FIMARKOL-989418 format. One record per residue: residue number from 0; z, x, y of N, C-alpha, C, O, CB in turn. Coordinates in steps of 0.02 Angstrom, whole numbers. Glycine has a CB too. Layout:
BEGIN
  seq     n_w     n_u     n_v    ca_w    ca_u    ca_v     c_w     c_u     c_v     o_w     o_u     o_v    cb_w    cb_u    cb_v
  NUM       Z       X       Y       Z       X       Y       Z       X       Y       Z       X       Y       Z       X       Y
...
// end
This chain:
BEGIN
  seq     n_w     n_u     n_v    ca_w    ca_u    ca_v     c_w     c_u     c_v     o_w     o_u     o_v    cb_w    cb_u    cb_v
    0   -5469  -10947   -8635   -5462  -10882   -8673   -5434  -10891   -8748   -5387  -10927   -8764   -5412  -10834   -8633
    1   -5470  -10854   -8787   -5431  -10862   -8857   -5414  -10790   -8885   -5450  -10741   -8880   -5479  -10904   -8917
    2   -5360  -10791   -8912   -5337  -10729   -8951   -5310  -10733   -9014   -5284  -10785   -9034   -5290  -10695   -8919
    3   -5315  -10685   -9046   -5278  -10682   -9113   -5203  -10661   -9106   -5192  -10602   -9094   -5313  -10631   -9161
    4   -5153  -10702   -9112   -5097  -10681   -9089   -5064  -10629   -9117   -5024  -10593   -9086   -5063  -10725   -9087
    5   -5085  -10621   -9206   -5059  -10570   -9238   -5081  -10505   -9216   -5043  -10458   -9210   -5070  -10578   -9301
    6   -5153  -10502   -9201   -5180  -10443   -9195   -5156  -10410   -9118   -5151  -10351   -9102   -5259  -10454   -9207
    7   -5143  -10472   -9077   -5122  -10456   -9011   -5054  -10420   -9003   -5041  -10376   -8962   -5122  -10516   -8974
    8   -5011  -10449   -9054   -4947  -10410   -9058   -4954  -10349   -9087   -4925  -10302   -9061   -4897  -10444   -9093
    9   -4991  -10340   -9144   -4989  -10282   -9188   -5016  -10221   -9146   -4992  -10165   -9153   -5032  -10294   -9255
   10   -5068  -10237   -9102   -5100  -10176   -9061   -5065  -10168   -8995   -5086  -10127   -8953   -5179  -10187   -9045
   11   -5008  -10208   -8984   -4965  -10210   -8924   -5025  -10210   -8861   -5028  -10163   -8822   -4908  -10138   -8922
   12   -5062  -10257   -8856   -5110  -10277   -8823   -5070  -10309   -8755   -5014  -10335   -8760   -5156  -10325   -8868
   13   -5107  -10303   -8688   -5086  -10333   -8635   -5141  -10373   -8603   -5199  -10351   -8606   -5059  -10287   -8593
   14   -5127  -10434   -8570   -5172  -10477   -8533   -5132  -10498   -8466   -5077  -10526   -8466   -5193  -10543   -8579
   15   -5165  -10483   -8414   -5141  -10496   -8344   -5199  -10523   -8318   -5256  -10503   -8328   -5114  -10434   -8303
   16   -5180  -10580   -8275   -5236  -10622   -8241   -5198  -10658   -8189   -5141  -10678   -8198   -5276  -10675   -8292
   17   -5231  -10667   -8135   -5223  -10722   -8090   -5261  -10778   -8105   -5322  -10772   -8106   -5238  -10704   -8029
   18   -5230  -10842   -8117   -5266  -10903   -8131   -5248  -10957   -8093   -5189  -10973   -8084   -5260  -10920   -8195
   19   -5299  -10990   -8066   -5297  -11047   -8030   -5270  -11103   -8069   -5288  -11114   -8127   -5359  -11061   -8005
   20   -5221  -11144   -8032   -5202  -11201   -8053   -5249  -11259   -8074   -5231  -11307   -8109   -5167  -11217   -8011
   21   -5316  -11248   -8045   -5356  -11304   -8064   -5379  -11295   -8141   -5400  -11345   -8171   -5417  -11310   -8015
   22   -5376  -11246   -8166   -5397  -11231   -8230   -5339  -11268   -8297   -5352  -11276   -8356   -5401  -11142   -8229
   23   -5274  -11285   -8260   -5232  -11327   -8312   -5242  -11391   -8297   -5225  -11415   -8243   -5156  -11315   -8312
   24   -5272  -11428   -8345   -5288  -11505   -8347   -5223  -11540   -8342   -5220  -11582   -8297   -5327  -11530   -8415
   25   -5169  -11531   -8378   -5115  -11571   -8398   -5071  -11560   -8333   -5040  -11608   -8312   -5080  -11547   -8472
   26   -5068  -11499   -8301   -5027  -11499   -8234   -5047  -11544   -8180   -5006  -11562   -8138   -5027  -11434   -8204
   27   -5112  -11564   -8180   -5124  -11614   -8127   -5097  -11671   -8117   -5102  -11702   -8063   -5174  -11629   -8127
   28   -5064  -11692   -8168   -5032  -11760   -8157   -4965  -11746   -8124   -4938  -11793   -8095   -5022  -11803   -8227
   29   -4936  -11694   -8125   -4863  -11677   -8104   -4870  -11648   -8033   -4823  -11650   -7994   -4824  -11622   -8157
   30   -4915  -11628   -8021   -4917  -11581   -7950   -4940  -11626   -7891   -4977  -11674   -7900   -4975  -11513   -7955
   31   -4919  -11610   -7839   -4930  -11645   -7770   -5006  -11610   -7753   -5048  -11646   -7727   -4860  -11625   -7704
   32   -5018  -11564   -7763   -5081  -11521   -7748   -5097  -11479   -7798   -5053  -11443   -7822   -5077  -11480   -7689
   33   -5170  -11478   -7822   -5187  -11430   -7877   -5200  -11363   -7836   -5224  -11318   -7870   -5255  -11454   -7924
   34   -5189  -11351   -7773   -5201  -11269   -7752   -5139  -11229   -7762   -5080  -11245   -7761   -5221  -11258   -7669
   35   -5171  -11172   -7773   -5124  -11116   -7790   -5145  -11074   -7854   -5189  -11095   -7891   -5053  -11146   -7803
   36   -5118  -11024   -7863   -5127  -10970   -7916   -5063  -10958   -7955   -5008  -10965   -7929   -5149  -10902   -7883
   37   -5070  -10942   -8011   -5017  -10917   -8058   -5047  -10845   -8084   -5102  -10829   -8106   -5002  -10975   -8125
   38   -4978  -10801   -8068   -4994  -10739   -8103   -4961  -10725   -8159   -4901  -10713   -8164   -4987  -10688   -8066
   39   -5013  -10728   -8211   -4986  -10722   -8289   -4990  -10663   -8323   -5037  -10627   -8306   -5020  -10765   -8334
   40   -4948  -10640   -8374   -4950  -10582   -8398   -4931  -10587   -8467   -4871  -10601   -8473   -4915  -10539   -8361
   41   -4962  -10580   -8519   -4939  -10573   -8602   -4946  -10507   -8627   -4995  -10471   -8627   -4983  -10617   -8653
   42   -4891  -10497   -8649   -4873  -10417   -8684   -4862  -10432   -8762   -4817  -10470   -8780   -4790  -10376   -8649
   43   -4899  -10405   -8803   -4880  -10394   -8856   -4850  -10339   -8885   -4867  -10285   -8861   -4916  -10405   -8879
   44   -4805  -10340   -8937   -4766  -10281   -8961   -4739  -10289   -9035   -4733  -10346   -9058   -4707  -10269   -8912
   45   -4725  -10245   -9064   -4695  -10237   -9127   -4626  -10222   -9122   -4609  -10168   -9099   -4726  -10189   -9163
   46   -4583  -10267   -9144   -4504  -10248   -9126   -4476  -10216   -9180   -4515  -10191   -9221   -4455  -10310   -9111
   47   -4413  -10212   -9189   -4377  -10176   -9238   -4376  -10224   -9304   -4361  -10283   -9298   -4302  -10157   -9211
   48   -4389  -10201   -9355   -4401  -10221   -9417   -4468  -10248   -9426   -4478  -10283   -9476   -4354  -10266   -9435
   49   -4525  -10235   -9378   -4588  -10237   -9383   -4599  -10311   -9368   -4638  -10342   -9405   -4614  -10211   -9448
   50   -4573  -10338   -9325   -4556  -10405   -9302   -4611  -10407   -9240   -4609  -10369   -9192   -4469  -10417   -9280
   51   -4661  -10460   -9251   -4712  -10457   -9209   -4685  -10501   -9148   -4646  -10548   -9158   -4779  -10481   -9242
   52   -4707  -10483   -9082   -4670  -10519   -9035   -4732  -10528   -8977   -4776  -10485   -8973   -4595  -10475   -9010
   53   -4731  -10581   -8937   -4765  -10594   -8885   -4714  -10604   -8831   -4660  -10629   -8844   -4810  -10650   -8896
   54   -4732  -10582   -8759   -4679  -10595   -8701   -4737  -10622   -8648   -4789  -10592   -8635   -4628  -10517   -8672
   55   -4717  -10678   -8624   -4752  -10718   -8579   -4722  -10723   -8510   -4670  -10755   -8504   -4759  -10782   -8607
   56   -4751  -10693   -8452   -4720  -10703   -8388   -4768  -10728   -8343   -4819  -10698   -8327   -4689  -10643   -8361
   57   -4747  -10791   -8318   -4783  -10830   -8267   -4743  -10842   -8203   -4687  -10867   -8202   -4804  -10896   -8296
   58   -4783  -10818   -8143   -4756  -10819   -8079   -4806  -10859   -8040   -4866  -10865   -8055   -4744  -10749   -8050
   59   -4774  -10888   -7985   -4815  -10923   -7930   -4778  -10978   -7894   -4719  -10989   -7907   -4880  -10954   -7959
   60   -4813  -11016   -7848   -4793  -11071   -7812   -4838  -11130   -7826   -4899  -11135   -7823   -4791  -11055   -7741
   61   -4786  -11177   -7844   -4833  -11247   -7858   -4806  -11300   -7809   -4748  -11298   -7790   -4825  -11280   -7943
   62   -4850  -11348   -7788   -4840  -11401   -7747   -4821  -11459   -7790   -4864  -11485   -7826   -4898  -11415   -7704
   63   -4754  -11481   -7789   -4720  -11538   -7816   -4704  -11589   -7773   -4699  -11577   -7713   -4665  -11521   -7844
   64   -4695  -11649   -7798   -4682  -11713   -7749   -4598  -11716   -7754   -4571  -11716   -7810   -4725  -11796   -7779
   65   -4563  -11719   -7698   -4501  -11733   -7704   -4483  -11811   -7718   -4503  -11855   -7680   -4472  -11708   -7646
   66   -4450  -11822   -7769   -4421  -11895   -7789   -4386  -11925   -7749   -4380  -11985   -7760   -4383  -11899   -7841
   67   -4351  -11897   -7691   -4310  -11933   -7655   -4353  -11952   -7597   -4352  -12012   -7581   -4245  -11898   -7639
   68   -4395  -11908   -7560   -4424  -11929   -7493   -4504  -11931   -7512   -4538  -11963   -7472   -4403  -11871   -7427
   69   -4530  -11909   -7556   -4606  -11925   -7581   -4634  -11882   -7544   -4688  -11902   -7522   -4638  -11998   -7571
   70   -4618  -11827   -7528   -4656  -11773   -7489   -4668  -11706   -7529   -4626  -11686   -7569   -4615  -11755   -7422
   71   -4727  -11674   -7517   -4731  -11617   -7564   -4688  -11559   -7537   -4673  -11547   -7479   -4805  -11593   -7575
   72   -4675  -11533   -7579   -4634  -11460   -7573   -4654  -11401   -7619   -4682  -11412   -7673   -4556  -11470   -7589
   73   -4639  -11330   -7596   -4662  -11287   -7632   -4600  -11271   -7690   -4540  -11273   -7678   -4685  -11231   -7586
   74   -4628  -11256   -7751   -4575  -11247   -7808   -4588  -11175   -7841   -4634  -11169   -7882   -4583  -11310   -7868
   75   -4551  -11127   -7826   -4556  -11064   -7841   -4549  -11055   -7924   -4493  -11064   -7949   -4503  -11027   -7800
   76   -4603  -11038   -7964   -4596  -11031   -8033   -4599  -10968   -8051   -4647  -10933   -8034   -4639  -11065   -8069
   77   -4540  -10944   -8093   -4537  -10884   -8121   -4514  -10886   -8195   -4453  -10889   -8206   -4496  -10845   -8082
   78   -4550  -10885   -8237   -4545  -10890   -8314   -4545  -10820   -8350   -4586  -10778   -8331   -4607  -10934   -8343
   79   -4511  -10809   -8387   -4517  -10762   -8438   -4505  -10793   -8507   -4450  -10819   -8515   -4471  -10706   -8425
   80   -4550  -10793   -8560   -4530  -10818   -8627   -4550  -10774   -8683   -4609  -10756   -8686   -4560  -10884   -8639
   81   -4508  -10754   -8728   -4523  -10722   -8782   -4525  -10758   -8856   -4482  -10796   -8880   -4479  -10673   -8779
   82   -4588  -10737   -8888   -4596  -10783   -8941   -4602  -10723   -8999   -4620  -10666   -8986   -4665  -10841   -8930
   83   -4581  -10749   -9068   -4581  -10710   -9133   -4655  -10744   -9167   -4668  -10803   -9177   -4500  -10727   -9185
   84   -4686  -10700   -9177   -4760  -10731   -9223   -4732  -10735   -9294   -4704  -10685   -9315   -4841  -10671   -9224
   85   -4738  -10790   -9332   -4723  -10793   -9393   -4788  -10817   -9428   -4833  -10840   -9393   -4663  -10836   -9402
   86   -4798  -10812   -9498   -4858  -10824   -9536   -4864  -10900   -9551   -4917  -10930   -9556   -4858  -10781   -9601
   87   -4802  -10928   -9560   -4809  -11014   -9560   -4743  -11032   -9542   -4702  -10993   -9518   -4830  -11055   -9638
   88   -4733  -11096   -9556   -4675  -11122   -9533   -4612  -11105   -9573   -4556  -11105   -9546   -4683  -11190   -9528
   89   -4622  -11089   -9641   -4575  -11084   -9690   -4535  -11014   -9665   -4477  -11002   -9684   -4612  -11082   -9767
   90   -4572  -10972   -9621   -4540  -10910   -9599   -4492  -10927   -9539   -4452  -10882   -9526   -4596  -10855   -9579
   91   -4490  -10983   -9502   -4457  -10990   -9451   -4376  -11008   -9484   -4369  -11053   -9526   -4495  -11045   -9403
   92   -4334  -10976   -9466   -4259  -10996   -9487   -4234  -11055   -9460   -4259  -11082   -9411   -4208  -10947   -9466
   93   -4177  -11082   -9497   -4155  -11151   -9479   -4097  -11135   -9410   -4071  -11081   -9401   -4115  -11193   -9557
   94   -4089  -11180   -9380   -4050  -11177   -9314   -3987  -11138   -9322   -3963  -11101   -9280   -4033  -11248   -9288
   95   -3959  -11155   -9393   -3888  -11127   -9408   -3906  -11043   -9411   -3871  -11000   -9385   -3852  -11163   -9491
   96   -3957  -11031   -9443   -3973  -10969   -9462   -4001  -10915   -9402   -3999  -10853   -9402   -4022  -10980   -9517
   97   -4025  -10956   -9357   -4055  -10922   -9305   -4003  -10921   -9233   -4003  -10962   -9187   -4128  -10959   -9293
   98   -3963  -10865   -9240   -3908  -10871   -9201   -3923  -10844   -9122   -3881  -10850   -9077   -3851  -10830   -9238
   99   -3981  -10818   -9116   -4006  -10808   -9045   -4046  -10858   -9010   -4060  -10861   -8950   -4044  -10752   -9042
  100   -4064  -10903   -9065   -4106  -10958   -9029   -4180  -10927   -9010   -4191  -10926   -8950   -4064  -10984   -8956
  101   -4219  -10909   -9042   -4281  -10877   -9028   -4340  -10931   -9033   -4334  -10983   -9066   -4291  -10818   -9078
  102   -4385  -10916   -9006   -4450  -10958   -8999   -4498  -10936   -9040   -4511  -10876   -9037   -4478  -10960   -8933
  103   -4532  -10975   -9082   -4567  -10955   -9125   -4646  -10981   -9119   -4658  -11036   -9095   -4533  -10971   -9182
  104   -4691  -10944   -9140   -4765  -10956   -9142   -4786  -10941   -9210   -4769  -10890   -9240   -4805  -10912   -9091
  105   -4824  -10988   -9234   -4866  -10988   -9294   -4928  -10946   -9279   -4964  -10957   -9229   -4885  -11062   -9315
  106   -4941  -10891   -9330   -4995  -10853   -9329   -5056  -10902   -9317   -5062  -10957   -9343   -4999  -10812   -9394
  107   -5099  -10873   -9272   -5156  -10917   -9258   -5211  -10859   -9231   -5202  -10823   -9182   -5135  -10982   -9197
  108   -5264  -10858   -9271   -5319  -10812   -9257   -5362  -10839   -9195   -5401  -10804   -9162   -5364  -10804   -9322
  109   -5349  -10898   -9186   -5388  -10934   -9116   -5338  -10974   -9077   -5341  -11035   -9068   -5453  -10991   -9137
  110   -5287  -10931   -9052   -5247  -10968   -9015   -5269  -10978   -8949   -5300  -10929   -8927   -5187  -10943   -9015
  111   -5264  -11024   -8912   -5288  -11043   -8850   -5231  -11025   -8794   -5187  -11067   -8781   -5307  -11120   -8853
  112   -5233  -10962   -8761   -5194  -10929   -8724   -5175  -10976   -8660   -5119  -10976   -8636   -5227  -10863   -8708
  113   -5224  -11015   -8636   -5216  -11049   -8572   -5166  -11114   -8592   -5125  -11135   -8551   -5296  -11072   -8538
  114   -5174  -11139   -8652   -5129  -11198   -8674   -5057  -11178   -8683   -5009  -11216   -8676   -5153  -11228   -8742
  115   -5054  -11113   -8700   -4979  -11084   -8703   -4949  -11075   -8641   -4889  -11084   -8634   -4974  -11018   -8735
  116   -4987  -11056   -8592   -4964  -11040   -8526   -4945  -11117   -8497   -4892  -11129   -8469   -5026  -10995   -8479
  117   -4998  -11167   -8508   -4976  -11223   -8480   -4913  -11259   -8507   -4873  -11287   -8470   -5027  -11263   -8481
  118   -4909  -11256   -8561   -4845  -11280   -8606   -4794  -11250   -8580   -4747  -11288   -8567   -4845  -11264   -8682
  119   -4783  -11179   -8564   -4719  -11156   -8541   -4709  -11170   -8469   -4652  -11166   -8445   -4710  -11083   -8554
  120   -4774  -11191   -8422   -4753  -11203   -8345   -4732  -11279   -8359   -4679  -11288   -8329   -4822  -11191   -8278
  121   -4749  -11330   -8387   -4731  -11394   -8387   -4653  -11390   -8426   -4614  -11435   -8411   -4791  -11442   -8425
  122   -4631  -11344   -8470   -4564  -11358   -8493   -4526  -11332   -8434   -4471  -11358   -8423   -4543  -11323   -8565
  123   -4549  -11281   -8391   -4508  -11252   -8336   -4498  -11312   -8270   -4448  -11314   -8235   -4551  -11178   -8308
  124   -4541  -11344   -8266   -4541  -11395   -8205   -4477  -11447   -8214   -4464  -11470   -8269   -4619  -11441   -8203
  125   -4444  -11461   -8166   -4390  -11506   -8159   -4411  -11573   -8176   -4464  -11593   -8152   -4361  -11504   -8092
  126   -4374  -11615   -8218   -4380  -11676   -8226   -4395  -11717   -8176   -4444  -11755   -8175   -4336  -11693   -8249
  127   -4346  -11709   -8125   -4358  -11747   -8060   -4361  -11697   -8004   -4309  -11675   -7979   -4300  -11802   -8045
  128   -4410  -11680   -7987   -4413  -11635   -7927   -4389  -11646   -7857   -4408  -11699   -7833   -4474  -11623   -7919
  129   -4356  -11613   -7825   -4331  -11638   -7753   -4312  -11576   -7715   -4287  -11528   -7743   -4263  -11690   -7756
  130   -4326  -11578   -7652   -4300  -11538   -7598   -4227  -11508   -7606   -4180  -11538   -7631   -4301  -11579   -7538
  131   -4225  -11448   -7582   -4154  -11433   -7581   -4121  -11474   -7535   -4156  -11502   -7494   -4141  -11365   -7565
  132   -4046  -11484   -7535   -4011  -11532   -7499   -4032  -11548   -7433   -4052  -11605   -7420   -3949  -11514   -7495
  133   -4030  -11497   -7386   -4046  -11499   -7321   -4111  -11501   -7293   -4127  -11515   -7235   -4021  -11454   -7299
  134   -4152  -11485   -7347   -4234  -11494   -7328   -4262  -11559   -7336   -4317  -11571   -7312   -4281  -11451   -7373
  135   -4229  -11602   -7369   -4255  -11665   -7387   -4260  -11718   -7327   -4210  -11720   -7291   -4212  -11691   -7442
  136   -4306  -11755   -7313   -4312  -11799   -7266   -4274  -11871   -7274   -4261  -11911   -7229   -4380  -11806   -7258
  137   -4258  -11876   -7346   -4228  -11924   -7374   -4165  -11940   -7344   -4152  -11997   -7327   -4223  -11912   -7436
  138   -4122  -11887   -7336   -4042  -11903   -7302   -4049  -11916   -7236   -3999  -11943   -7211   -3985  -11840   -7305
  139   -4102  -11905   -7195   -4103  -11918   -7128   -4125  -11989   -7116   -4103  -12025   -7071   -4144  -11870   -7093
  140   -4175  -12008   -7166   -4197  -12078   -7155   -4134  -12122   -7185   -4121  -12173   -7154   -4273  -12093   -7196
  141   -4100  -12109   -7236   -4054  -12157   -7264   -3993  -12157   -7205   -3962  -12209   -7192   -4028  -12133   -7346
  142   -3982  -12100   -7175   -3928  -12097   -7120   -3948  -12148   -7059   -3907  -12185   -7033   -3921  -12015   -7091
  143   -4015  -12145   -7042   -4039  -12183   -6992   -4039  -12257   -7006   -4043  -12296   -6958   -4102  -12161   -6977
  144   -4036  -12277   -7062   -4043  -12355   -7086   -3975  -12370   -7102   -3964  -12430   -7110   -4093  -12370   -7154
  145   -3931  -12335   -7107   -3859  -12353   -7110   -3823  -12397   -7069   -3821  -12381   -7010   -3827  -12304   -7106
  146   -3792  -12452   -7086   -3774  -12492   -7027   -3700  -12470   -7024   -3674  -12450   -7076   -3786  -12577   -7033
  147   -3667  -12471   -6970   -3591  -12463   -6967   -3552  -12507   -7003   -3565  -12567   -6993   -3567  -12470   -6902
  148   -3505  -12495   -7044   -3459  -12536   -7087   -3426  -12579   -7053   -3393  -12552   -7009   -3412  -12500   -7123
  149   -3420  -12640   -7055   -3385  -12690   -7023   -3305  -12671   -7046   -3259  -12692   -7010   -3414  -12768   -7047
  150   -3292  -12637   -7096   -3233  -12629   -7118   -3201  -12561   -7075   -3140  -12553   -7073   -3238  -12623   -7197
  151   -3239  -12521   -7046   -3232  -12469   -7016   -3194  -12492   -6945   -3150  -12456   -6922   -3298  -12435   -7012
  152   -3214  -12554   -6914   -3191  -12582   -6857   -3121  -12610   -6872   -3076  -12607   -6829   -3239  -12633   -6833
  153   -3112  -12636   -6931   -3046  -12660   -6948   -3002  -12605   -6950   -2946  -12613   -6927   -3043  -12696   -7011
  154   -3022  -12545   -6975   -2979  -12484   -6991   -2954  -12458   -6928   -2898  -12434   -6921   -3018  -12427   -7030
  155   -3001  -12464   -6877   -2988  -12438   -6814   -2937  -12485   -6771   -2900  -12459   -6728   -3055  -12429   -6779
  156   -2937  -12543   -6781   -2891  -12599   -6755   -2815  -12588   -6787   -2763  -12592   -6755   -2924  -12677   -6778
  157   -2822  -12574   -6857   -2761  -12560   -6888   -2726  -12497   -6868   -2665  -12493   -6871   -2772  -12560   -6955
  158   -2756  -12456   -6852   -2728  -12392   -6836   -2706  -12389   -6760   -2669  -12344   -6739   -2779  -12337   -6853
  159   -2732  -12438   -6720   -2692  -12452   -6658   -2648  -12475   -6654   -2622  -12482   -6599   -2710  -12477   -6621
// end
């Protein structure tokens, strides 16, 4: 889907859709399964000082591979990103001047909405995904493989 991000923000338009994970090509490389859907919403608005803004919300469940046990697990995705639309790169303030650390988008009459969504999802994924501590099978496998320490036997003799 292609939008004019300036007109989208100026007219305070809204896009809301449920998108299959299959439609995001770059996500395939990081997912354990390409099953699932993402609930996406993009809102345009004119903020204080006639500043054009876009707010993107993405929610869903993705299947990632745990890097400890290599088993798939559900990762709950809940992203909300706000962007200020500027005419060109010269309108983006320097890091020192941007006290609130905003995200910026360059004005684009042919912005690919799915690419923006995919970029934000990729940025939200953990670098090394893993189960929550108790849910990971790696801990039980490691415990089963561990041999008793020979020094533990010496410690027991010393204490007697």
